[in-house]
N, C-alpha and C positions, 0 to 999 in steps of 0.2 A: 682239614680245615674247611669251613663253609665258604661257598662262593661269595657270599656277602662280605665276609671278613677279608677275603682275598682282594675284592674290589676296593675296599677302604684302605687297607694297609699295603697291599702288594705282596705277592708270594712268588718265590722262585724256587724250583726244586733244589738247585745247587746252593743258593744263597740264603734260603729260609725266608722268614718274614722281614719285609722291608718297611720300617716305620715311615710315617708321613709327616716329616718336619723339614724345614729348610735351614735349621741351625745344626751344623756338623756335630758339635759336642753333644747336643740332645739326641741326634740321630745315633751316635755311637752308644750312648747310654741306653737308649731304647732298643737298639739292635741286640746288644748283649743281654739285656733283660728278657727279650722275647725269644732269642735263639740260644742262650747259654754261652759258655766260653767260646770265643772265636778268635781266629788269627787276624792280624792287622790286614792281611791281604783280603780275607773274606769280607771284612767290614768295608774296606776300600772299594771292592768290586760292587758291593751293594749300594754304597754312596754314589759311585759313578753311574750305576744303572738308574738310580733315583733321579740324579741330576739330568741324565740324558732324556728321561721320560718327560722332564719339564722343559726340554729344549735347550739345555745348557751343556757345554762341553765337559765340565767337571775338571778337578785338579789332577795333576800327575800324582803317582803314588808317593814320590819323594816329598812333594809339597804337602800332601795329606798327612804323611808321617810326621814331618817337622812341625806343622801347625796344629795338629790335633792329638795324634797318638803319643808322641814324645812328651808334650807338656802335661797331658793327663796322667801319664806314668810318673812324671816328676812330682806332681801334686798328690800322688797316692790314690787317685780316683780309678786308675786301672792298674791291675797287678797281673803278673805272669803266673799262671796256675798249672802249666804243663806244656807238653809239646805234641804236635801232630806227628804222624809218621812222615818221614821225609819222602818227597816225590821221587827223587833220584838217588842212586847209590852215591855215597860220599858227599851228600849235600847236608847243610844244616837243617834240622827240623824246625818248622815254624812254631813260634811260641803262641800259646793260647792265652788270651786276655780275658779277664773277668773284672767286674766292678769291685773295687776294694775300698771305696770310701762312701761319703755321703751322696746319695742319689739326688738330693735336693740342693746341692751346693751351687752357688751362682757361677762357679768356675766352669760348669758345663756349657754356659753360654759363650764364653770367650776364654778358652784354656790358656792361650799364650799371653793374652793381656792380663789375666788374673795372676799367672805365674810371675810376670815381671812387674806387676803393680801399676801397669799403665792404665790410662783411662779406658774403660771398656769400649770396644768397637761398636757395640750395640747401643744405639741411642734410644732415648725414650720414644715410644711409638707415637706417630701422629694419631689423631683420633680417626679410627677407621670409618670408612663410609658404611652406611647401613647394609648395602649389598654385600660388602666384604664380611660383615659380622654374621650374615646369614649362612656363610660357609662355615661348617663346624670346625674344620681344620684351622682356619684363620682365627676363629673365636678362641679355640683352645690354645693356640700359640700366643695370642695376646694375653690371656689369663696367666699362662706359665711365665711369660716375660715379666708381667707386673708382680707376680708372687716372688720370682727370683730377685728382682730389683729391691723389693721390700725386705727380703731376707738379707741381702747384701747391705742395706742401710742399717739394719739392726746390728750387724756384725762390724760396722764401721768401715765397710769397703767402699761405699759410694757417697 
């Protein structure tokens, strides 16, 4: 990988490419898209590293699983496609997850809220300041959010 790409996205020998987004569902989608089928633990470690780089503690693995992996599996957006070799003898092998549904679904923004039909946690964004829009990551995130909200309205979800 080029150094320029590594600086923008983040790269780790063990974890692979780490997407640059603050929405966990989008992070999971992008991580699997960029790195191929991955275990929930690999995705969690990458998310935790990403949050730590931003100065946040990040969730526990249990919280990450309950709030993101499990709802995405229930919605059919993540599917199990195989197993990794177990690390220890007599241990269960980790399942590999791949994208199994629509990559443009609004459920990627708030999997648990979408699963239970609750009002989305993600509110309409305030108008960003000009200096924020100059940051390409922020501008991309705002555009993705607006597009997902529009798709949700057309499907009768919002």
